[in-house]
N, C-alpha and C positions, 0 to 999 in steps of 0.2 A: 503493499500501500505505499509505504512512505518513498520507495522508487519511484512510483508511476507519478507522484505528485512532484518530485524533483526533476522528472523527465518533461514533464509539462510546463514548469516553469522556465525550464532550460530553452526548451522550445520556443515558447512565447520570447524570450529574451532574443533568440536569434531572429525569429521574426520580425521583431521591433526594429533590428538593426537593420536588416535587409531594406527597410522603407527609407531610411534616412538619405537625406541627400549626399552623394558621393561628394568626398574631397578632391581637389587635383590630383591627378596621377604621378605628379613629379614629388619624389621623396625629398622631404627638406622644404619644400617649397612656401612661398609667402603666404599663399592661400592656406596652406595647411596650417601653418603656425596661427594663422589670423582666426581660421575656424576653430582652432583648440584654445583660443582665449587670449593667445601671446601678443603683446604689444610690441610687434617688432622694430615699429620706426623710433619709439621712446625708451627702448631698453638699453641699458648699460654697454652690453655686448654689440647693439648696433654703433653706439656713439663710438666705440672703440675700434671697430673695422673702418667707421668713416676716419677717424684720426689717421689709422696707419695708411690710408689711402692719400691723405695730405701730406705726408711724410716724404721728401725727396730721397731719391736713391742715393745712397752714399756708403761707401765702404766700412765706416766705422758703425759697429752694431750699437750705439748709445741710447736710441730712440727704439729698436727694433728689438725683438728676439732674438737670442742666437742660435735657433734651432733652422737648421737649411732643409725642412721638408724634403728630405732624400734619405733612401735606404741604402747602407752599401753593406756588402756582405763578404768575408774572405773565407774561402773552402780549402780542404785540406787535399783535395784532387782535382784534376781537370774539369774545366766546363762546370764550374759550382756543383760538385758532388761532394760527398765526403763528409766529414764533421765540419761543421762551421761556425763561424763566429758573426752574428749578424746584429747590425745596430739600425733599428727601425726609423729612428728620427735622430740624425748625426747634427751634432753641436760644433759649430765654426771653431776652429782654432783648438779643439780637443783632442789628443792623441786617443785613439780607439785601436786594441791590439788585443791578440790572441796569443797564449803560451807555447803555442805549437807553430811550427813552419805551416804557411798555406801557400798552394799553388794555382789559385785561381779567384777572380774578383767579380761580384754580380752588384750591380747597381740596379736599384728600385725604384719606383714612383716617378722619376724624371731625370733627363740626362743633365750632364755639367752644365753649368751656366758661363758665359763667356767672361765673366769677373771670377770665377771660382777656380781653385787650383786643388787637385787631389794628390797629396805626395805620399810614396810607399816607403817604409824604414824595414829593416830587419834588426835582429836582437846584435847587443854590442856590449860586451861586460855584463852589467846588471840591469841594462836599458833595454826594453824592449823594442824601442823606437831610436835606437843609439846610432843607427846606420843608414842616412839616406841611400836610397838606392835610384828612383827615379820618380816622376809624376805622368799622371793620365794624360792622354792628348786632348788638345783642346776640345771642349764641346762633345766630350764622350758621351754616346747616346745609352739609353736603357739597354742592359744585357748583360753578357757575361765576358770575359775575356780571360786567358789564361796568363800565368805570370812566373817570373823566378820566385824562389823562396821568399816570402815575406811575412813579417809578424805585426805590422802596425800600419794605419795610415792616418793621415791628417787632411781635414777639408777646412781650405781657407778661403777667404776672398782678397781681392788685390783689385 
């Protein structure tokens, strides 16, 4: 008896939902947010985004966050296979390293920009990033490439 009441109540809920006006099909759209009761134009998040747009491009990151919005991984085997050390949101100017030799590199989310430099290093003494080896080519795209033995990378802006 209790199960049939639960089934009836659940069915009524789904029927009621099917007759509501559909939201925009674009996920995260302004229409969806507004329909959900979110004031997208007066929120602090909106003001922050507008302020970021007004900031002129400059190599010094004093006004912007230090995250590069790029993913970079180093892998123990060729063509981005085997054990990996993956960094999903790389920070500019920070050494990212793995304590074993890596032989391929994967770039994810976006390619390198014209003002970015991706340097690779290897272990020297106690420093995993102690010996500079090479820099990735200008405007390197998303993808994977093989490398000599590396332990460390550093993404910078110039």
